[in-house]
N, C-alpha and C positions, 0 to 999 in steps of 0.2 A: 647295669643299665636299668633304668626305671621302666616299668611296663606302661605302655600308653593306655590311658583310660578310655573306655568305649563311651561314646555319647549316647545317652538315653533319650527317649522321646521327650521326657520332661525338659532335659537340657536343650534339645533342639527347639522346642517351643519357646523357651525363655532366652534363647540366644539373640544377641543384639542384631546380628546380620539377618537372622530369620525374620525378625520384626520389621527390619528395614525393607526386605524383599516383599513382605506381605503388603506393606503400605504403598510400595512402588509398583506392585503388580498391576493395578488398574491402568496406570500410565503405560507400563511396558507392553501389556496385552493390546491396549488401544493403539500404541505406536506401531506395533508389529502388524496388526490386522487392518488398520485404517491408513497407515502411511507407508511402512517399509514394503509390505507385500504388494500393495497396489503400484508402488513405484517400480518394483522389480518386474511386475507383469507389464507395466507401461513400456519399460525399456525393451522387453522382449517383443511386444507387439509393434514397436516402432520399426522393427526390421521385418515385419510380416505384412502380407495383404490380408487384413482381418476385418470382418464385419461381425457385429454382435449376433450370436446364435449360429455362426458358421465356424468351420475349422480354419485356424490360422495357417497361412502358407508362407514359408520363409522366402523373402525376396531380397535380403541383404540390404544394401544401401539405396535401393531404388526409391523408397519414400523420401529420403533426404535429398537425393539428386533432383527428384521432381519438385520438392519444396523450393529449391533455389531457382528453379525455372518458372515457378508459379508467381505471376504478377500480383495476384490477389494477396498472397502471403507477404510479399515484399511491401505491398501497400499497407497491410495491417500493421507491419512493424513500424513503418514510417508514421502512421496515424497514432500509434501507441506512444512512440518517442515524442511526437509533437504534443500529445496530451500530457505526458510526464513533464516535459520541459516547461510547459505553461502551468499546469495544475499543481505540481509539488511545491515550487517556490511560492506561488500565490497562497497556498494553504499554510505553509510555514510562516510566511510574513503575517498573515491574519492571526495565526495562533500566538505568535510572539507579541504582537501589539496588544491583543486582548489580555494575554497573561500579564503584561506589564501594567495594564490598567487594573486588573483584578488583584494584583498583589499589594496595591495601595490599601492601607487599613481603613475599612468602612464597616458599619454595623451589619450590612446585608451582604458581606463578602461571600459567605457560603451559598446564599441564594443565587447570587450572580453566577457563581461557578457552576451550580447545578443547571441553571437556565442555558448557559453557553455550552454545556456538555450534552444536552439533550439531542441536538442534531447528530452527534456521533453515534448515539444509540439507535436512532431510527432512520438516519440518512441513507443507509444502504438497502432499505426495505423496498418491496415492490409498491406498497401503498404510497410512499413518499415519491418514488419515481413517477408514478401516475399523476400525482399532484403537480410535480415539477413539469411534466409534459403539458398539463393544462395551462400552467402559468406562462409558458413560452410558446404555446400553440398559436396558430394563426388567428384565433379568436380570444386568446388569453389576455389578461390585463397588461402584460409587458408589451406585447405587440400593439395592443390598442393604444397605449400611451405613446409609443413610437410613431404610430400613424397620426396621432393628434398633433404631433410636431411638424406634420407636413410630409412625412416619408411614406409614400404610398407603395403598396405591393410588397412590403417587407415581410419576410417569412424566415424564421430561424431554421426550421427543419426542411425548408425547400432550397436552401443554399449550401453548397459545399464549403463555402468560406465561413459561414456563421453557425453551422449545425453543431460544431463541437463546443461553442461558447456556453450553452446551458449545461453541458456535461462538466465542463471545467468549473463553473460556478457552483454546481451541485456538490462537486468534490471539495471545493474550498470551503463550502458551508459546513462540512463535517470536520471542523478543526478542533473539536473538544478534547480528544485524547492528547494530541500534541500540545494543546494549550495547557493542560494540567501538568504535563511533564516539564514544559517551560516554566510554569509557575513554581514548581518544586525547585527547579534549578536556580531561579532568581532568588529564592529565599536562602539558598546556600552561599550566595556571594557575600563575603564579609562587608559590613557597612563601613569598616575602617578605610577600605579602598576609596569609596565615594567621598568620605570626609576629607581624606588626604587630597583628593583631586580638587575638591571645592576650595580648600585652603590655597592650593596652587593656582586657583583661578580658572580651572577647566569648566567649560560650559556643559549644558545638557547633552549636546550632540557629541562632544569630545568624550564625555564620560561614557556615553553609550557605545561608541566605537572602540574606545581604548580600555574599557573595563567590562561592560556588560557582555558584548559579543565575544571577546576572548575567554572570559570565564564560562560562558555558555557553550563554547565551541564543542565540548564532548557531547553535550545534549543535542546540539544542532546536528552533529554527526549521526547520533542514534535516530533522531526523528527523520533525518534525510533518508537513511537506509530503510526505515520502516515504511515511509510514505512512498519511496521509490518502488519497493516490492509491491505495495498495495496498488500503486498506479498501474503496474504491468498486469495486475490481476483483475483490474476493473472489468465488470461484466454486467451487473444488474442494470445500471443506468443506461448503458448503450443498448441493451436488449429491449428494455421496456420503453425508453423514450424515443429512440431513433431506429431501432432494429438494424443498425449498421449503415443506414442511408444518410443522405441521398447519394446514390451511386458509390457505395462503399466508403464514403467520406468519414464515417465514424465507426467503421468495422475494426474494432480493436482486436488484438491477437487472441484474447480469451474468447471473443465472439466468433472469430474465424475458426478456432479449434472446436468450439461447441457446434457450429454449423457443419463442419466437415465430419465430426464424429457422430452426432445424433440426428442431424437433418439428412445428410447424404449417406450416412452409414460407413464412411471411410475411417474406421476407428484406428487402424494402423497408421494411416496418414496423419490423423489428429495427434496420436501419441508421438510421432516423429516431430511434429511442430512443437509440442509441449517441451520436448527435450532440447530443441534448438533454442527456444525462449529461455529455458533454464540456464543454458550455457551463456547466453547473452547477458542475462541478469547476474550470473556469477562473475562474468568478466567485468561488468560495470561496477559491481560491488568491490571486486578486487582492486580496480583502479582507484576507487574512492578511498579505500583503506590505505592504499600505497601513498596517495597524495595527501592523506589527512595529516601526515607528519609535519607538513609545511604550514598548516593553518589551525590545527587543533592544539589548544593550550592545556597542559596538565600542571597543576601546582606542584606535583611531586617531581616534575622535570626541571624545576627552577634550580 
């Protein structure tokens, strides 16, 4: 039998696995301390009566039972779902339309893409939310223009029906990242498909629905999931523009969790709400993945 060679320090340093672990260490450390450990603590506190600075007291399922009895929590879920159902499709439609326009060869194509991507970089900031609040405020240019048409007493933020409209439009305005992904996907569609369709006499609409959408369906699935998750996590716009009003009309789940945890100090209750939303999002994501087999087209499956 051959004697097993002992690994020296020099061998350890120059080992490929060691190099890989060294480069991956920042991510692993960040994931553990900024994601994994906080999630574990959040799950523990969800079963506790806990306030920051005080000792956590185990209460079992009490927080979850109270959540399902809480009308404000139920309202925040309905408001968030309404926001997602309106905002996500609108954002994806805008992103796809602009991507189709920007994939046409022009000299300023790169500049156009950069301009359209800027809202995604700054759209979630507090400064832009404040500007958006002024635009749709009672004395803002949007409401002033509406009043000039003879509609008196109109106020976006004073109406439960119209308060969420500026938030949806602000979200749809940030379509840059989805647009770039769509633009990349459009470039991957073989031109032979369109040439063959034109020879067969297919018009622009038929080519769009029979070629473009099926070939883009994997990218549509990706963007749909990303924007769905982003929609459930929306916080900045609602906090800055409407503060959840009027009468909880725009109190999204993230804002409800923030209010319970940091305003009222019910941190255990807020953690329980976070896990309920995580389960809801996981369920919706699972349903989308399960049903995607019927509408997502992969060339490898031909």
